[in-house]
N, C-alpha and C positions, 0 to 999 in steps of 0.2 A: 524645591529641595535639590541640591546638586547631586549629580550622578556619582556614585562611588562603587568600586568593585566590591562584590560580596566577599564574605569570609570564605576561606578555603575550607570547604567541608563537602561531604558527599551527599547529604540529604538535600532535596527530597528524591533524588533519582536512584539511589542504590536500593535494590530489592530488599536487602536485609534490614533496612531502616524505614521502610514504608508500609510494612504489613499492618493492616488495621488502622492506617493513618486517617482514613475517612470513616468517621463514626457512623454506625447504624444503630441508633438507640432502640431499645425494646418499646413496643407499644405504638410504633408509627403506623399510620394508615397505609393502605396498599399503594396509592399514588405517591405518598411521601417516600416509601421504600424504593419504589421504582426510580424516583428521582435521585435517591442516594446511590443506587447501584449504576445509574447511567454515567458513562464517562469512559471506562476502559475500551469499550467498543469503538468510540470515536477515535481514540488514539490509533487503533488498529485500522479503522476504515480509511484513513487518509492514505495509507499505503496502496489501497486498491483504486485510487483515482489520481495517482501521480503522473507526471509527464510521460513515463514509460508506457502507459496505457493509451495515450492519445494517438500516437502514430498508427497503431494497428486499427483502432476504432475508426479513425478518419478514413484510412484507405479502404477498410471493409465497407463503410457506408457509401463512399463515393463510387466504388467499383461495382458493388452488388446491391445497392439500395438497402432495403430493410431485411433482406433475406437472411442475414447472419445475426439478427438480434437474438435469436434463440441461443446462440453460442454464448453471448454475454450473460444471459439469464442462467444457463446451466453452470457456467463458471462461477457465478455468484453463489449458487446453491452449494457447489462443491467447496467453496471458500467457507461458507457457514459451517459445514460439517467439520472441516479441519480446524478452524478456529475454536469450535466448540470442544474439540478434543483437548486443545491447548488450555482452554479455560478450565476444564474439569481436572486436568493434571495439577494446575496451580492451586485450585481450591481444595481438592481431596488430599493430595500428597504434601501440600504446603511447600512445594519445591517448584521452581521454574524449570523449564526443559533443559537449560544448560547445566544447572546444578545437579539435576537428576542424572544427566549423562556423566558428569564428573564422579558421582557416587557409584555408578553402576559399571562404568567402562574403565579400561586400563588407561594409565597416563598417556600412552602413545595415541590411543584412539581419541581420547579427550582433546589432546592438542591438535590432532588432525581436524576434528570437528570445529574446534575454535578457529583455526586458520580459514576454513571454508566459510564459517559464519562471518568473520571479519571481511572476507572478500565480498560477500553478499552485501554487507553494510556499505562498503566503499562503492560497489557498483550501483547500489540504490542512490547513494549521495551524488554520484556522477550524473545520474538522470535528473536529480533535483537541480544541480548546478546548471546543466544544459537547459532545462526547462525555464528556470528563472532568468538565465542570461538571454534566452530567446525572447522572453517576455519584455525584458529591458530594451532589447533591440526593436521589437515590434511597436512598443508603446512610446518609446522616447528616442528611437534612432541611435541608441548607444551601440557602438561596434560590439560584436559578439565577444571578442577577447576581453574587452573592458567589462562587459556584463558578467563574464566569468569571474573576474577579479572582484567585482562589486558583491557577488554572493558571499564572499568571505566575511562581509560585515555582519551577517546574521549571527555570528558568534556573540556580538555585543547584545543582541536580543536575548540569547540564551543566558548570558551573564545576568541580565536584568531580571530574569525569571527566578534566579537563585533564591531559595528560601521561601518562595511563595506557595509551595505545595502543589499537589496533584490537581485539586479542583480548579485552581487558576489556570494551570496548563491545559486542562480539559476544556475550560471555557474559551481559551484562545483558539484551540483547534476547532471547537464548535463554530466559532465565528468565521474561521477560514472555510470550513465546509459549507456553511450557510452562504458565504460569498460565492463559492463555486456553483452551488445549487441555484441561487437566484439568477446568476449570470446566464446559466444555460436555460432556465425557465423563460426568461425574457427573450433569449435568442430563438427558442422554439416557438414562442408566440409570434415573433416576427416572421419566422420561416414557414409556419403553418404546415406541418407534416401531414401526410395522408394517414389519418388515424386507422381506417380499415387495413391499410397495408402494414402499419405498425403491428396491429393485432395478429395479422397473418405471419409476420416475421418472428413473433414470439413462439410460434408452434414449431417444435423440432422437425427438421426435414432433411433426410439423408440425400435426396436429389440436389439440395443446395450445396452439398459438399463434393459433388462429382468433379467440378472444376478443380484441378490440382492447386491452383493459386488460392481458391476459396478455402481449401483444406489448410494450406500454408498459413493464411491469415487467421484461421480459427485456432490453429496451434499457437500462433503468436499471441492471440488474445488470452489463451489458457496460460501460456508461459509468463505473460505480463500480469496475470491476475493474482496468483498466490505468491506472496512475498515471504521468503524464508525467515527474515528477521522478525516478521509479524508474529510468527508462532512462538518464538522465544519471548518477545515482548508481552504478548497477551498472557502467557502462563505466569508472568511476574506481576504485571500491573493489576491483574484481577485480584491479587492478594491484598490490595489496598482496602478492600471491603471485607469485613468479617461479620457474618450474620449469626443468629442464634443457632442455626444448624447448617451443616454442609448441604443438605438437600435444599434448604431454602436459598442458600447462597447460589447454588447451581441454577435453580429456577430463575432467579432474578438476573443473574449474569447471562443466562441463555437469552432472555428477553432483550438485554442490552446489546449483545453482539448480533442477534438476528435483525433488530431494527437498524443498527448502524450499517451492517453490510447490505441490507436492502437499499438503504440510501446510496451507498457506494455503487451498487449495481444499477440503480436508476441513473446516476450521473454518467457511468460508462455507456449505458444505453442511450442517454441523451446525446453524447458525443457522436455516436454512430448514427442516430436518428437525424441530428442536425446535418451531418455530411450527406445522408441520403436525400433529405428534403431540399437541400440547396445544390450540391455539386452533381449528384447522380441525376436528379430530376431535370437539371439544366444542360445535361450532356457533358459535364466536366467529370468524366469517370476515371481520370488518371491522377487525381489529387492524392498524394501520399505523404507530403511534407506538411508539417504544422504551419510553417511560414506561408506556404502557398494557400492553405486553407484560410488563414487570416486575411491575406490580401484579396482573395476572391469573395469573401463574405459580403463586404460592402457593395461591390458591384452587382452581385447576384440578388441580394435582398433589397437593395436600394436604401438601406439604413446604415448610417455610419456607426450607430450604437451597437450593431451586431458584432462588428469587428472589434470595437473597443471592449465590449464585454467579454469577448473571446480572449483577448489579451489579458484582461484583469483576472479571469478565471485561471488562465495558464500560470500567472504569477502566484496566485493564491495556492494553486496546486503544488508548485515547486516549493513554496515556503512552508506549507503545512507539515510536510514530512521532515523538515529540519528538526523539529522538536522531538518527534517520535524516534528519529534516527539516533538522537543523543541518548534517549532513554534506553533504546534497544542495545546500543553499544555498551552501556554500563551494565545492563543485564548480562550480556555475553561475557564481559570481562570478569565480573564478580562470580558468575555461575561456573564458567570453565576454569578460571585461574585463581579464584578466591582473591581477586585484586580489586581494590577500591581506589579510584582517583576522582578528583573533583570534576564536575560536569563540564566546566569550561575547558579543562585539559582534554577531555574526551571529544568535545566539539572541535577543538583546534586540530587534534590528530586526524579525525575523520574527514573534516573539510579540507585539511591540508593534503591528504592523500587523494581526495577527489579532484581538487583543483588542477593538479599536474596532468592527469590523463585528459581531462576536459579541455584544458588550454592547449595541450599538445595536439589533440585531435583536430581542433579548429584551425590552429596555425599550420599544420601539415596538410590537412585535407580540404581546407577552405570553409567558408561560411555555410555552404550547403551540405555540410557533413553531419549536421545535428541529427537528422533522421537515422543515418547509418550508425552513429555513435549510440543513439538511444536503443537501437536494435541490439547492438553489441552488449549493452548493459543487461538487457533481458536474457541474452544467451548465457551470460555469467550466472545470473540468478537461476535460470533453468537448470544449469549443470549442478548447482548446489542444492536445489530443492529436495531431491530424493534423500540426501544425507540428513536432512532435517525431518522429513516425513517418517522415515523408517523407525528411528528411536521413539518418535512421538506415538506412533500407532502401537509399537511394542509395549511401551510403558503404560499407556492407557488401557491396554488389554490384559495387563498383568495383575492378577488378584492379590499378589503379595504386596503390590504398591497401592492399588485402588480399592481393594476389598469389595464390598457390595456395589461400588460405583464403577467397577470395571466395565469396559465397553461390551454391550451385548452382542450376540452372534450376528444379527442382521446388520447392525451398524459397523461391526468389525469387518464383515465381508465388504460392505460398501466402501469403507476406508481403504482396504487393500486393493479393491478394484480401481478406485480413484488413483491410488498410488501407482498401480500398473499402467493406467491410462496416461498419467503425467510422465512417467518414465519413457514409455514408448513415444509419446508425442514429442517430448523434448529431444529424444535421440533422433527422431525424424527431422525435427527442426534444425538440429545441429548439422546433420548430414546435408540437408538442403542448403543451409547457409555456407557450409564448407565447399559445396559443389558450385 
């Protein structure tokens, strides 16, 4: 069947048109209901294993071995808490975070939040462009500048998805996540990490953070973990499922996001563990760049497959967030501005804005600038994150919005403490980078 451009329409990506689009019939068995609700968490989880996370995890593992594994674990638990708040807002208020902000805040505040959210989307897409371009370079020898241009072709993939619905989109993302997971599983089998040391690394340890650079890397892991656009995205896509009661919907959606983010945390932990088992254990404790990690893997492990799988996982990581970035962009546009555009236009705009900075950075700073550019994207995301968390925590604590489902005292305190930690950590990171 010849390829043809889809009709210009907004479904299935516009939030107002997808509510209840995945049917959850009455009388389904528990496993069947779990399967019906599974999916939104996967769309969110890919943002927690994108190329922006790789550089910090690789350097942390190569420099400190398994000692900072507990940071990855704690960041994963914090992400579960914040994404659960976004999920509850979407189900109970039947509004995504962007739309709720538009309804509750002044036009000036709404437009300010919209601009910050768009910057976060573009910064995230720059990281995907750099990650995919680096994968092209490592796997096929394509120059980085050409790899950046090649990433523009993913718009065709998004066009091909048009009209196929959320379940097909979720299935593709699941396939990409499975690819990443399998690649790292095989690499870990080849690397044979020290399992007792892995277990010790999962136990929180303040002495492990006494080294200022260890603290710096830990804050980098934190800043790269919680993605602002994921909170907007989750509050919208969770509405694709409508159950018999909101309590039931919350219960199944909670299971979905917990499982998905546990998988994302395992992948991030696997990246750090692989670096610890190969680079740190062999005395290569200065590995901080993704391309250096790729080139050293084969010589250290003695298996060409290890480096190949690393490159494949990097490519899948970069591509997986392409789809979710498109959906998140439309959520933000419709929520903040009440503006609907076709998904291909959204994809072209976002990728077009990302290609310029990525290409300029490589041309001006050289091929070895990818690591620094990835760090810069995380700084942009870190600066925007508090402006997303504040309204989210406020809305989910407000009984006039959430009713009986408003966040309880303990969880509210935990959310505000996490907010304060993220703000302080990000400010420290910004000061450190500026210095």
